[in-house]
C-alpha positions as CSV (number, residue, x, y, z in Angstrom):
1,X,0.0,0.1,0.0
2,X,1.2,3.5,-0.9
3,X,0.6,6.4,1.4
4,X,1.0,10.1,0.6
5,X,0.4,12.9,2.9
6,X,-0.2,16.6,2.2
7,X,0.3,18.4,5.5
8,X,-0.5,21.8,4.2
9,X,-3.9,20.7,2.7
10,X,-4.6,18.1,5.4
11,X,-4.9,15.3,2.9
12,X,-3.9,11.7,3.2
13,X,-4.2,9.4,0.1
14,X,-4.1,5.7,0.2
15,X,-3.6,3.6,-3.0
16,X,-2.3,0.1,-4.4
17,X,-1.3,1.4,-7.7
18,X,2.0,-0.5,-7.9
19,X,0.3,-3.7,-6.5
20,X,-2.5,-3.5,-9.0
21,X,-0.1,-3.1,-12.0
22,X,2.0,-5.8,-10.7
23,X,-1.0,-8.4,-10.6
24,X,-2.2,-7.3,-14.0
25,X,1.1,-8.1,-15.4
26,X,1.6,-11.3,-13.3
27,X,-1.7,-12.8,-14.7
28,X,-1.2,-11.3,-18.1
29,X,-4.4,-9.2,-17.9
30,X,-2.9,-5.7,-18.8
31,X,-3.8,-5.9,-22.4
32,X,-7.6,-6.6,-21.8
33,X,-9.8,-3.9,-23.0
34,X,-10.7,-1.5,-20.2
35,X,-14.2,-1.2,-19.0
36,X,-15.9,1.2,-16.7
37,X,-17.8,-1.1,-14.3
38,X,-16.4,-4.3,-12.6
39,X,-19.4,-6.2,-12.8
40,X,-21.9,-7.4,-15.7
41,X,-25.4,-6.5,-15.2
42,X,-27.7,-9.7,-15.6
43,X,-24.9,-12.3,-15.3
44,X,-25.7,-14.9,-12.8
45,X,-23.0,-17.3,-11.8
46,X,-24.1,-20.9,-11.0
47,X,-22.1,-24.1,-10.1
48,X,-20.1,-25.8,-12.7
49,X,-21.8,-29.0,-14.0
50,X,-18.4,-30.4,-15.1
51,X,-15.1,-30.9,-13.3
52,X,-12.5,-28.1,-14.0
53,X,-8.9,-29.1,-14.7
54,X,-6.4,-28.8,-11.7
55,X,-4.6,-26.0,-13.7
56,X,-7.8,-23.9,-14.2
57,X,-8.7,-24.2,-10.5
58,X,-5.3,-23.2,-9.4
59,X,-5.2,-20.3,-11.8
60,X,-8.5,-19.0,-10.8
61,X,-7.8,-19.4,-7.0
62,X,-4.6,-17.5,-7.4
63,X,-6.4,-14.5,-9.3
64,X,-9.2,-14.4,-6.8
65,X,-6.7,-14.4,-3.8
66,X,-4.8,-11.4,-5.3
67,X,-8.2,-9.6,-5.8
68,X,-9.4,-10.3,-2.4
69,X,-6.4,-8.5,-0.9
70,X,-6.9,-5.5,-3.2
71,X,-10.8,-5.3,-2.3
72,X,-10.3,-5.5,1.4
73,X,-7.7,-2.7,1.7
74,X,-8.3,0.1,-0.8
75,X,-10.8,-0.9,-3.2
76,X,-14.5,-1.2,-2.0
77,X,-15.6,-0.7,-5.6
78,X,-14.7,-4.3,-6.6
79,X,-15.5,-6.0,-3.2
80,X,-18.9,-7.2,-4.4
81,X,-17.6,-8.6,-7.7
82,X,-14.7,-10.4,-6.0
83,X,-16.7,-11.8,-3.3
84,X,-19.1,-13.4,-5.8
85,X,-16.3,-14.7,-7.8
86,X,-14.8,-16.4,-4.7
87,X,-17.6,-18.5,-4.1
88,X,-16.7,-20.6,-7.1
89,X,-13.0,-21.1,-6.4
90,X,-13.3,-24.9,-5.9
91,X,-14.6,-25.5,-9.5
92,X,-14.8,-22.6,-11.9
93,X,-16.0,-22.5,-15.5
94,X,-15.9,-20.2,-18.4
95,X,-18.7,-18.2,-17.1
96,X,-16.9,-17.6,-13.8
97,X,-13.7,-16.7,-15.7
98,X,-15.7,-14.2,-17.6
99,X,-16.9,-12.5,-14.4
100,X,-13.4,-12.5,-13.1
101,X,-12.0,-11.0,-16.4
102,X,-14.5,-8.3,-15.9
103,X,-12.8,-7.3,-12.8
104,X,-9.5,-7.2,-14.4
105,X,-10.6,-4.9,-17.3
106,X,-12.0,-2.7,-14.8
107,X,-8.7,-2.5,-13.0
108,X,-7.1,-1.6,-16.3
109,X,-9.5,1.3,-16.6
110,X,-8.8,2.4,-12.9
111,X,-5.4,1.1,-11.9
112,X,-4.6,4.3,-9.8
113,X,-8.0,4.6,-7.9
114,X,-7.4,5.0,-4.3
115,X,-8.8,6.5,-1.0
116,X,-8.6,10.3,-0.2
117,X,-9.0,11.5,3.4
118,X,-9.4,15.1,4.0
119,X,-9.0,16.9,7.3
120,X,-11.5,19.5,6.2
121,X,-14.4,16.9,6.5
122,X,-16.5,16.5,9.7
123,X,-14.9,13.8,11.8
124,X,-17.8,11.4,12.4
125,X,-19.0,8.1,11.2
126,X,-21.8,7.5,8.8
127,X,-23.2,4.0,7.8
128,X,-25.0,2.7,4.9
129,X,-26.7,-0.7,4.6
130,X,-28.2,-2.7,1.9
131,X,-29.1,-6.1,0.7
132,X,-29.9,-7.9,-2.5
133,X,-32.8,-10.2,-1.7
134,X,-32.4,-13.6,-3.3
135,X,-29.8,-12.7,-5.5
136,X,-27.9,-16.0,-5.2
137,X,-29.5,-18.2,-7.9
138,X,-28.0,-21.4,-6.2
139,X,-29.4,-21.2,-2.7
140,X,-31.7,-18.1,-3.1
141,X,-29.7,-16.5,-0.2
142,X,-29.4,-12.8,-0.1
143,X,-26.3,-10.6,0.1
144,X,-25.7,-8.2,3.0
145,X,-23.6,-5.3,2.4
146,X,-22.6,-2.2,4.6
147,X,-20.3,0.7,4.1
148,X,-18.9,3.1,6.8
149,X,-17.3,6.5,6.1
150,X,-15.2,8.7,8.5
151,X,-15.1,12.3,7.1
152,X,-16.8,11.2,3.8
153,X,-14.2,8.6,3.1
154,X,-14.3,4.8,3.5
155,X,-13.0,3.2,6.5
156,X,-14.8,-0.2,6.6
157,X,-17.2,-2.1,4.1
158,X,-18.2,-5.7,3.4
159,X,-20.3,-7.7,0.9
160,X,-21.2,-11.3,2.0
161,X,-23.7,-13.9,1.5
162,X,-26.4,-14.3,4.3
163,X,-26.3,-17.4,6.2
164,X,-30.1,-18.1,6.0
165,X,-32.7,-17.6,3.4
166,X,-34.7,-14.5,3.9
167,X,-38.7,-14.8,3.0
168,X,-39.0,-11.3,2.1
169,X,-37.0,-8.2,1.1
170,X,-37.7,-6.7,4.4
171,X,-36.2,-9.7,6.3
172,X,-33.1,-9.7,4.1
173,X,-32.6,-5.8,4.8
174,X,-33.1,-6.6,8.6
175,X,-30.4,-9.4,8.6
176,X,-28.1,-6.8,6.8
177,X,-28.9,-4.3,9.5
178,X,-27.7,-6.8,12.1
179,X,-24.3,-7.0,10.6
180,X,-23.9,-3.4,10.1
181,X,-24.6,-2.5,13.6
182,X,-22.2,-5.2,14.9
183,X,-19.4,-3.4,12.8
184,X,-20.5,0.0,13.9
185,X,-20.1,-1.1,17.6
186,X,-16.6,-2.0,16.8
187,X,-15.7,1.0,14.9
188,X,-17.1,3.4,17.7
189,X,-14.9,1.6,20.2
190,X,-11.9,2.2,18.0
191,X,-12.4,5.8,17.6
192,X,-13.0,6.2,21.5
193,X,-9.6,4.8,22.0
194,X,-8.2,7.4,19.6
195,X,-10.0,10.1,21.6
196,X,-12.2,11.1,18.7
197,X,-15.6,12.4,19.4
198,X,-18.4,11.1,17.3
199,X,-21.9,12.5,17.0
200,X,-24.1,11.7,20.0
201,X,-26.4,9.6,17.8
202,X,-25.1,7.4,15.0
203,X,-27.0,7.5,11.7
204,X,-27.4,4.3,9.7
205,X,-28.9,4.8,6.3
206,X,-31.0,2.1,4.6
207,X,-33.4,2.3,1.6
208,X,-36.0,-0.1,3.2
209,X,-38.9,1.7,4.9
210,X,-40.2,-1.8,6.0
211,X,-37.1,-2.7,7.7
212,X,-37.0,0.8,9.6
213,X,-40.6,0.1,10.7
214,X,-39.9,-3.4,11.8
215,X,-36.9,-2.0,14.1
216,X,-39.1,0.8,15.5
217,X,-42.5,-1.0,15.9
218,X,-42.9,-3.8,18.2
219,X,-46.3,-4.6,16.8
220,X,-44.5,-6.2,13.9
221,X,-43.3,-9.0,16.3
222,X,-46.2,-11.3,15.3
223,X,-45.4,-11.2,11.6
224,X,-41.6,-11.9,12.3
225,X,-41.7,-14.6,14.9
226,X,-39.6,-16.9,12.6
227,X,-36.6,-14.2,12.3
228,X,-34.1,-15.5,14.8
229,X,-33.8,-13.4,18.1
230,X,-30.3,-12.3,17.3
231,X,-31.6,-9.9,14.8
232,X,-33.9,-8.3,17.4
233,X,-30.9,-6.6,19.2
234,X,-31.3,-3.9,16.5
235,X,-34.3,-2.7,18.2
236,X,-32.6,-2.5,21.5
237,X,-30.1,-0.1,20.0
238,X,-32.9,1.9,18.3
239,X,-34.7,2.2,21.4
240,X,-32.0,3.3,23.7
241,X,-31.1,5.9,21.1
242,X,-27.5,4.9,20.2
243,X,-28.6,4.4,16.6
244,X,-30.9,6.3,14.3
245,X,-32.1,4.3,11.3
246,X,-32.7,6.9,8.5
247,X,-34.3,6.2,5.0
248,X,-32.3,7.2,1.9
249,X,-33.0,7.3,-1.7
250,X,-31.8,4.2,-3.5
251,X,-29.8,6.4,-5.8
252,X,-27.7,7.7,-2.7
253,X,-27.3,4.3,-1.2
254,X,-23.7,3.9,-1.3
255,X,-23.8,0.2,0.0
256,X,-25.9,-0.5,-3.1
257,X,-22.6,-1.2,-5.3
258,X,-21.8,-3.8,-2.7
259,X,-24.7,-5.9,-3.5
260,X,-25.1,-6.2,-7.2
261,X,-23.7,-4.9,-10.7
262,X,-24.7,-1.4,-11.5
263,X,-24.8,0.6,-14.7
264,X,-21.9,2.7,-15.6
265,X,-23.4,6.2,-14.6
266,X,-24.8,4.9,-11.3
267,X,-21.6,3.1,-10.5
268,X,-19.4,6.2,-11.3
269,X,-21.5,8.4,-9.3
270,X,-21.2,6.2,-6.2
271,X,-17.4,5.8,-6.5
272,X,-17.2,9.6,-6.6
273,X,-19.4,9.8,-3.4
274,X,-17.1,7.4,-1.7
275,X,-14.1,9.8,-2.3
276,X,-12.4,7.2,-4.3
277,X,-10.2,9.3,-6.6
278,X,-7.4,8.6,-9.2
279,X,-4.0,9.2,-7.7
280,X,-1.9,11.5,-9.7
281,X,1.1,10.1,-11.5
């Protein structure tokens, strides 16, 4: 990871430009035609019905492993796509390689993209939470995603398949909220150790009004008895006022890119909102 600091303008930039260029060359992907998004809209990955060769499996695992490191450090923009490809490392096929090559093409388009932290931004945490209900065509499980920023720039993000099948989009969003709140409790403990004061009330943004209603209204209990009790700790934090669930328009939902492939303009807008900017040469 490369770190540059501009003390005068109070700016810190993180990027993995050199690492990105190295892995593009290592796997001979530097000549792939660049594209503006890391995901292919409408492409659904399923299990391989045939057995891949040991060489294909090894190659696929090495490529995905290199991308996982990148996606968890400085590139939240590829996290969802890498996570999806990683589910098929034991037996990939041509479709899985197609999805993987789309990520490489996108990295050819944005090899210098990195995180910019500005001292001019307000120092507090904001959280965004989203889900893609039943997006996994194999087990019909949903994808949970959260994104946390500090001073408008990313500090934590995740895109992962839920452990159980949600029976509605509301339940999928509610399950995603549980994971987001757990991460927030960890982050808030870290900034307290750093003697940084966060806002008295934490705002977690979701585009699901039904999930907000479920967290705020005990009357919904009868309709959701089948939801595991662990998810209802959300209500405890809402009730005691440590967390404020706020509705946000889907167009402004930064965690949306962590649940599914998006169109070029939408994806580009959200990347900009995350303060992911090209590093000057």
